[in-house]
N, C-alpha and C positions, 0 to 999 in steps of 0.2 A: 329881394327876389322879385323878378318881373311877374306880373299876374296874368297877362294876356298869353294865350297858348303859343302864338308865334314867337313872342319875345322870350318866353320861358324856354322854348326849344332851342332858339338861337343862342341863348345864354348857356344852356347845357352843352351845346355843340361847339362852344367857343367861337360863335359867329361864322362857322364854316358849313358849307353844304354837306349834308349827310352822305351824298353819293360821290361827289368828285373832290371833296375836301378843299375846294376853293373858297376864298373869302366871299361871304354872301351879304350883299347890301340888303338892308331891310326892304327897300323899294322893290327888289327883285325876288324877295323871299316869299314862300308860301308853305302851308302845312300840307304834307303828304301823308295820307293814311296808308299804312302798310297793308292792312286789310281794309279795303275801301268800305265806306259807310253804305254804299250800294250793295255790298255783300255782307252786311251785318257787322262791320267793323265798328269799334268804339272810338270815341273822341279822347280817350285817355292818352297820357304821355307815353305809355308803353306801346301804343299803336301808331303814334305820330312822330314824324321827323320834319325838320326844316330843310327845304331844298329850294332850288330856283324854280320859278314859275314854269320855265320850259320843261324841266324834268317832270314836274307835277302833271303838266298837261300831257306829256308823252306817256306816262304810266296810267293816267286816267283811272278807270275802274277795273284795270286788270286785276286778276287774282294775285295773291302773294306769290304763287308758283310762277306765274307769267312774269312778274316783276323780277324775281330772282333770275329767271332765264335771260331777261334783257341784260342784267348786270353780268351774268356769267358769259354771255356772248361777247363781251368786251375782252375776254381772254387776258385778264389782269391789267389791261391798259384802258381803264374806264374813260370814255369820251363823253363829256357832258354835251347835251344837245345845244346849249347856249354858247358853246365855245370856251367856257371856263375850264379850269383844270387841264387835263390833257385835251388839246384841241381836236375836235372832230373834223375830219376832212370834209370840205364842202362837196356836195354832190356835183356831178358833171354838169357843165353849163349847156350842153347840147345833147340831143338824143343820140347823135353819133357816138358820143363818149359815155353812153348810159351804163356800160359795163363797169365804169369806174366809180359809180355811186357808192358811197360809204356803206359797207355791210351793216353797220350799226343802225343807220337810218332806215335801210330796207327792212331789217329785222323788226325795228320798232313799228314801222308802218304795217307790216304783215301781222304782227301780234295785235296791234290795235284793231285791224280789220277783222281778225279772227274773233276777238273778244266781242265784237258787235253782233255775232250770230246772224240772224236773218235781217238785221237792221243795217246791213252794209249799204253804202251809196250805190244806187243803180244807174246813175247817169254820170257821164264824164265830168260835167260841170260840178256836180256835188262831190265827186271823188277828189277833184282838184282842190276845191275849197276845204275839204276834210284834211287833206295832206298839208295844205298851207297852214291850217289852224293847229294841226297836231304838234304839240310840244313847242309851239312858237319857235320852230327850227330856223326861222328867218330865211326860208327858202323863197327865192324869186320864182317867177313864172317858168323860166327856162329850167330851173332846178326841179320844180315839181313835174314838169314834162319829162325830165330825165328819169325821175323816180317811176313815173307811169310807164315809160318805155322799158325800163329795166324789169318792172313787174310783168309786162307783156312778153318780153324776150325770155323770161324764166317760166312762162306759162302759168303765172299766178293769177293773171286776169286776162280776159278776152274783151276786146272792145269792138262792138258792131254798131257803126254809126255813132249815136250818142249813148247807147246802152252798154253797161259793164256787167260781166258775169265773172264769178270767182272760182278758182280751183286752189284754195289755200290748204 
């Protein structure tokens, strides 16, 4: 029986991602705490699952309730942010097509921003890097701009010069 937590979880899960059920390479795997340690979650196997690094980064320190909501928002067709399992549609490549940004990506970004409370990025540059880093979604600059344009068009954020305000 493997002794390291990640190896143990991967063994117990048959080498599959807990969320999308796709084959999970050890190099791409990480331990996701269902109840985050930042919210008093334990390191026990009952609270941990193996998943891809992209999913782990996406869920971050969201509460268990927020994580369940992300999964439920997939409406039975879970789309892994790293493209494994059911492929997630890529966000629009241009602001003109911002309305076609995948709802799952927008939902994940909004939930992540909400979970930050008063620690949300206040400058466009910081917001851009936050979205790029979120879940290692492999978003290019145009994709990130499409996400920001979508958030602006939905009234979730307001950009004035370099300043960002939120209405999440």
